C-alpha positions as CSV (number, residue, x, y, z in Angstrom):
1,M,9.2,102.0,-99.4
2,N,9.7,98.8,-101.6
3,E,10.9,95.4,-100.5
4,T,14.5,96.1,-101.7
5,Q,14.8,99.1,-99.4
6,E,13.2,97.2,-96.4
7,S,15.7,94.3,-97.0
8,A,18.5,96.8,-97.1
9,I,17.5,98.3,-93.7
10,A,17.1,94.9,-92.2
11,D,20.6,94.0,-93.4
12,F,22.0,97.2,-92.0
13,L,20.4,96.6,-88.6
14,T,22.0,93.1,-88.7
15,I,25.4,94.6,-89.5
16,L,25.0,97.2,-86.7
17,E,24.1,94.5,-84.2
18,E,27.1,92.3,-85.3
19,H,29.4,95.3,-85.0
20,R,28.1,96.1,-81.5
21,K,28.7,92.5,-80.4
22,N,32.2,92.6,-81.8
23,C,33.0,95.9,-80.2
24,E,31.7,94.6,-76.9
25,Q,33.8,91.4,-77.2
26,Q,36.9,93.5,-78.1
27,G,36.3,96.0,-75.2
28,K,35.5,98.9,-77.5
29,Y,32.7,100.0,-75.4
30,V,32.5,103.5,-76.8
31,E,32.1,102.2,-80.3
32,A,29.7,99.5,-79.0
33,D,27.6,102.3,-77.4
34,V,27.5,104.3,-80.6
35,A,26.5,101.1,-82.5
36,K,23.8,100.4,-80.0
37,K,22.3,103.9,-80.1
38,R,22.4,104.0,-83.9
39,Y,20.8,100.5,-83.9
40,D,18.0,101.6,-81.4
41,E,17.4,104.8,-83.4
42,L,17.2,103.1,-86.7
43,K,15.0,100.3,-85.2
44,S,12.7,102.9,-83.6
45,H,12.5,104.9,-86.8
46,E,11.7,101.7,-88.8
47,A,9.0,100.7,-86.3
48,N,7.4,104.1,-86.6
49,R,7.6,104.0,-90.3
50,K,6.0,100.6,-90.5
51,Q,3.4,101.8,-88.0
52,E,2.5,104.7,-90.2
53,S,2.6,102.6,-93.3
54,L,0.2,100.2,-91.6
55,K,-2.1,103.1,-90.7
56,A,-2.0,104.3,-94.2
57,Q,-2.7,100.9,-95.6
58,Q,-5.6,100.3,-93.4
59,H,-6.9,103.7,-94.2
60,R,-6.8,102.9,-97.9
61,E,-8.6,99.6,-97.1
62,R,-11.3,101.4,-95.3
63,L,-11.7,104.0,-98.1
64,G,-11.8,101.2,-100.6
65,V,-14.7,99.5,-98.7
66,E,-16.5,102.8,-98.4
67,E,-16.0,103.7,-102.1
68,A,-17.2,100.2,-103.2
69,H,-20.2,100.6,-100.9
70,M,-21.1,104.0,-102.3
71,L,-20.8,102.7,-105.8
72,E,-23.0,99.8,-105.0
73,Y,-25.5,102.0,-103.3
74,Q,-25.6,104.4,-106.2
75,Q,-26.2,101.5,-108.6
76,F,-28.9,100.1,-106.2
77,T,-30.7,103.5,-106.0
78,S,-30.4,103.9,-109.8
79,H,-31.8,100.4,-110.4
80,W,-34.7,100.8,-108.0
81,D,-35.6,104.4,-109.1
82,E,-35.8,103.1,-112.7
83,K,-37.9,100.1,-111.5
84,C,-40.3,102.4,-109.7
85,K,-40.5,104.8,-112.6
86,K,-41.4,102.0,-115.0
87,Y,-44.1,100.9,-112.6
88,D,-45.5,104.5,-112.3
89,D,-45.4,104.9,-116.0
90,S,-47.1,101.6,-116.6
91,S,-49.7,102.4,-114.0
92,E,-50.4,105.8,-115.6
93,D,-50.7,104.1,-119.1
94,Q,-53.2,101.5,-117.6
95,I,-55.3,104.3,-116.0
96,N,-55.4,106.4,-119.2
97,S,-56.2,103.4,-121.3
98,M,-59.1,102.6,-118.9
99,K,-60.4,106.1,-119.0
100,E,-60.4,106.1,-122.8
101,R,-62.2,102.7,-122.8
102,H,-64.8,103.9,-120.3
103,L,-65.5,107.0,-122.4
104,R,-65.8,105.0,-125.6
105,E,-68.1,102.5,-123.8
106,L,-70.2,105.3,-122.4
107,K,-70.7,106.8,-125.8
108,E,-71.7,103.3,-127.1
109,F,-74.0,102.8,-124.2
110,Q,-75.7,106.1,-124.7
111,Q,-76.1,105.4,-128.5
112,K,-77.8,102.0,-127.6
113,L,-80.2,103.8,-125.2
114,L,-81.2,106.2,-128.1
115,E,-81.6,103.3,-130.5
116,K,-83.8,101.5,-128.0
117,Q,-86.0,104.6,-127.6
118,Q,-89.6,103.8,-128.8
119,K,-92.6,105.9,-129.4
120,P,-94.9,106.5,-126.5
121,K,-97.5,104.0,-125.7
122,F,-100.6,106.2,-125.7
123,S,-103.5,105.9,-123.3
124,P,-106.8,104.2,-124.4
125,V,-108.5,107.6,-124.1
126,L,-106.2,109.2,-126.6
127,L,-106.5,106.2,-128.9
128,N,-110.2,106.4,-128.7
129,F,-110.1,110.1,-129.6
130,R,-108.1,109.3,-132.7
131,K,-110.7,106.6,-133.7
132,V,-113.5,109.1,-133.2
133,E,-111.5,111.8,-135.1
134,E,-111.0,109.4,-138.0
135,H,-114.7,108.3,-138.0
136,L,-115.9,111.8,-138.0
137,A,-113.5,112.7,-140.8
138,R,-114.7,109.8,-142.9
139,S,-118.3,110.9,-142.2
140,K,-117.3,114.3,-143.5
141,N,-118.2,115.8,-140.1
142,Y,-115.2,118.0,-140.2
143,S,-116.3,120.5,-137.5
144,E,-116.7,117.8,-134.9
145,A,-113.6,116.0,-136.3
146,H,-111.6,119.2,-135.7
147,K,-112.8,119.6,-132.1
148,V,-111.9,116.0,-131.3
149,K,-108.5,116.5,-133.0
150,L,-107.7,119.5,-130.8
151,K,-108.5,117.4,-127.7
152,A,-106.4,114.5,-129.1
153,D,-103.5,116.7,-129.9
154,R,-103.4,118.3,-126.5
155,L,-103.6,114.9,-124.8
156,E,-100.9,113.5,-127.1
157,S,-98.6,116.4,-126.3
158,K,-99.2,115.9,-122.7
159,E,-98.6,112.2,-122.8
160,T,-95.6,112.5,-125.0
161,E,-94.0,115.0,-122.6
162,S,-94.8,112.7,-119.7
163,W,-93.3,109.8,-121.6
164,N,-90.2,111.7,-122.5
165,K,-89.6,112.7,-118.9
166,T,-90.1,109.0,-117.8
167,K,-87.6,107.9,-120.5
168,Q,-85.1,110.5,-119.4
169,R,-85.3,109.4,-115.8
170,E,-85.0,105.8,-116.8
171,N,-82.1,106.4,-119.2
172,G,-80.5,108.7,-116.5
173,A,-80.8,105.9,-114.0
174,L,-79.3,103.3,-116.4
175,E,-76.5,105.7,-117.3
176,S,-75.8,106.4,-113.6
177,Q,-75.6,102.6,-113.0
178,F,-73.3,102.3,-115.9
179,K,-71.0,105.1,-114.7
180,A,-71.0,103.7,-111.1
181,A,-69.8,100.3,-112.5
182,K,-67.0,102.0,-114.3
183,R,-66.0,104.0,-111.3
184,Q,-65.9,100.8,-109.3
185,E,-63.7,99.3,-112.0
186,M,-61.4,102.3,-111.9
187,S,-61.3,102.2,-108.1
188,A,-60.4,98.4,-108.1
189,M,-57.5,99.3,-110.5
190,N,-56.3,102.1,-108.4
191,K,-56.3,99.8,-105.3
192,R,-54.3,97.2,-107.3
193,I,-51.9,99.9,-108.4
194,V,-51.4,101.2,-104.8
195,S,-51.0,97.7,-103.5
196,G,-48.4,96.9,-106.2
197,K,-46.5,100.1,-105.3
198,E,-46.5,99.2,-101.6
199,E,-45.2,95.8,-102.5
200,L,-42.5,97.3,-104.7
201,S,-41.5,99.7,-101.9
202,K,-41.4,96.8,-99.4
203,R,-39.1,94.8,-101.8
204,R,-36.9,97.8,-102.1
205,G,-36.7,98.1,-98.4
206,V,-35.8,94.4,-98.0
207,A,-33.1,94.7,-100.7
208,L,-31.7,97.9,-99.1
209,E,-31.6,96.2,-95.7
210,R,-29.7,93.3,-97.2
211,L,-27.3,95.7,-98.9
212,M,-26.6,97.5,-95.7
213,R,-26.2,94.3,-93.7
214,R,-23.7,93.0,-96.2
215,Y,-21.8,96.3,-96.0
216,N,-21.8,96.4,-92.2
217,N,-20.6,92.7,-92.2
218,I,-17.8,93.6,-94.5
219,K,-16.8,96.7,-92.5
220,S,-17.0,94.8,-89.2
221,D,-14.8,92.0,-90.6
222,L,-12.3,94.6,-91.9
223,E,-12.2,96.4,-88.5
224,T,-11.6,93.0,-86.7
225,S,-8.9,92.1,-89.2
226,Q,-7.2,95.5,-88.9
227,C,-7.3,95.4,-85.1
228,N,-5.6,92.0,-85.1
229,E,-3.0,93.4,-87.5
230,R,-2.3,96.3,-85.1
231,I,-2.2,94.0,-82.1
232,S,0.2,91.7,-84.0
233,F,2.3,94.6,-85.0
234,S,2.5,95.9,-81.4
235,K,3.6,92.5,-80.2
236,R,6.3,92.3,-82.8
237,V,7.6,95.8,-81.8
238,S,7.6,94.9,-78.1
239,Q,9.5,91.7,-78.8
240,K,13.3,91.9,-78.8
241,G,14.5,92.1,-82.4
242,G,10.9,91.8,-83.6
243,L,11.5,94.2,-86.5
244,R,14.7,92.8,-87.7
């Protein structure tokens, strides 16, 4: 109902009340009683209508607060989901980048170990055999030179195999140390990522708590305001002529 209609009803109530008073003064009690009953009916109807209108208005206000909150909550969720996704994507990129770098550095390290590989340092016994072999060969004592050569070859093969095994163990130990350092580096990064994710989650929780607190305050203020409106309305209804 618009203001014009409400004004018309108020004017009609005023007219009825004036008519009742005139009838009362003129001794037209039947007409006065009819005017009184009509006035009371219309006044009661108007009070009920305004009460229902107030209820509908307050219901719309509560719905408006709820809808605004749901929209804000959806925007909040979308914002933080995107923020967390970006963090996860960035973390995955960092991990993959480190893995690729570690693989590249391992290959370079292994190549350096191979480049550092030297020939075996043979024993004095073997070196002496070679000298004797060379001396016998120069002396054209080929039979004895051959015998010494066989001994020297067997000893060289044995010492080379032993040296290779030693170098493999040494290189294996160095490579293990290298890999352990890289695992430690990766572990440190994973810890930083987990810590960062926990901090992000904590910040999201604080922001959500702040959002909910603001919503609850708005809802509480609205409930208090609407309660005061209902009390004020009830007082006006109970007062004589309060809805005129």
